[in-house]
N, C-alpha and C positions, 0 to 999 in steps of 0.2 A: 570170231566172225569174219567171213571172207568179204571180198569187195562187193559182192552182190547178195541181196536178200531174196531167197526164193518165195514165190507167191503160188500157192496151190490153186487158187481160183481168182483169176484177174477181175471178174465182175464183182465178186464179193469184196475184194480188196479195194477197188476204186470207188465203191458206193459212198456217197456223202459229198461234203464240200471241201475243196482244196484251194488254198491261196496260191496264186500263180504269178511268177515273175519270168518274163521272156526277154532275152537279149537278142537283137537281130543285127547281124553285121553284113553289110554289102561289101564283098571282097573286091568287086570290080571298081567301085567308087569310093571305098574306104569310109562309107557312111555307117552310122550306128543308130539303132532305135531301141525302144524299150516298151514292153507291155506290162502293165500291172493290173491284176484283177482277181477274179475267182472263177472256179469251174465247179459246177454242180453236176454230179452223176446221179440222175434220178431214175428209179426203176420204171421200166416199160412193161406193158401187159404181157409181152412175149418172153419175158425173162431177161431181157437185155437192159441196157442203161442208155438214157439220153444224156449226152454230154453237152452242157450249155455253159459256154465261156463268155464272160463279159468283163469289161474293164476299160482302161485308157491306154491308147497306143500313142507314143511320142516319136516322131520322125522328123529330123532336121528342125528341131525346135518347135514343132507344131503338134499339139496334143488333141486327140479326138477320140470319141467313144468307139469301141470295137467289140464285136461279138463273133462267135463261131458256134455252130451246132454240129455235132457228130452223133452217130448211133453206134454203140458198142453192143453187138449181138453175140449170143453164144457161138463159140467157134466150133470147128470140125472135131476138135479133141476136147475132152472135158477139162475145164479150168482155163481155156483159152478164149479169145474174142475175135470176132470178125468185125473190123472197124469200117464203118461206111459214112459217106457224106450224108447230110441231112436229107437229100433227095433220093437216097438209097444206092447211089453209085458206090462200087467198092473202093476202099482206100488202101487198107493193108490188114494183114493178120497180126495178132498180138498174143504171144506166148511168153509169159513171165515166170514159168515154173522153175527156171534157173535164176531168176532175178535179172536176166539180161535178154534182150531180143534185138535182132536186126530186121529191118523191114525196108521195102522199096515200093515206090509208086511213080509210074510214068505220068507226066502231065504235059500234054502237047509235046513239044520238042525238049522239054526239061525233064530231069529225073530227080526225085526226092529220095534220099537214103536216110533212114531214121535209125537211131540207136536209143533204146530204152533201158534204163538202169534203175532198179529199185535198191535204195540204200538201207531202208529199214521200214517198219510198219507205217511211218508217217512222212517219208520223204522219197520222192522219185524224180527222175530227170529224163527229158527227151532232148536229143540233139539231131536236128535235121540239117543235112548238107544238101543244098539245092544247086544243081549245075545244069547248064545248057546255054543255048544261044540267047535266051531272054533273061536268065537269072544266074547269079553267082553269090549265093547267100549261105550263112550259117545261122540257124535259129536254135538257141539253147534255152530250154524251159525248165524251171525248177518248180516242183509242186510240194506244198507242205500242208498236211491235213489240218483242217480246222476242227477244234474239239469243243 
């Protein structure tokens, strides 16, 4: 088996509950944080998935509840996804047919560069590198399917 695990249909693959661990590193200030929680990918009536993440984020010794909601809609090509923020604004495309995908997203003056890697049926990772005048971060998230 190679380094990447191909996914024929990203929406079918992601459906369900995943345990989430995210490391956040601030490269400018050398601070680090950690998020631990779950992500539920719940079917939407339009054939997409609602991504609901909840857990605890700890930054500089302070822990607090954290949530995030995204919409994973059917993409332009079969098996891919059009990822959008909860309010419908575009975020990025996601094509995991090779088990690996690069994505980008401009956010004000900053730029988010994402790398998605599927390791096997139950493990995948995202690494977002955020750079610009307001941010200099690396966010590494590991997902493990809950059974």
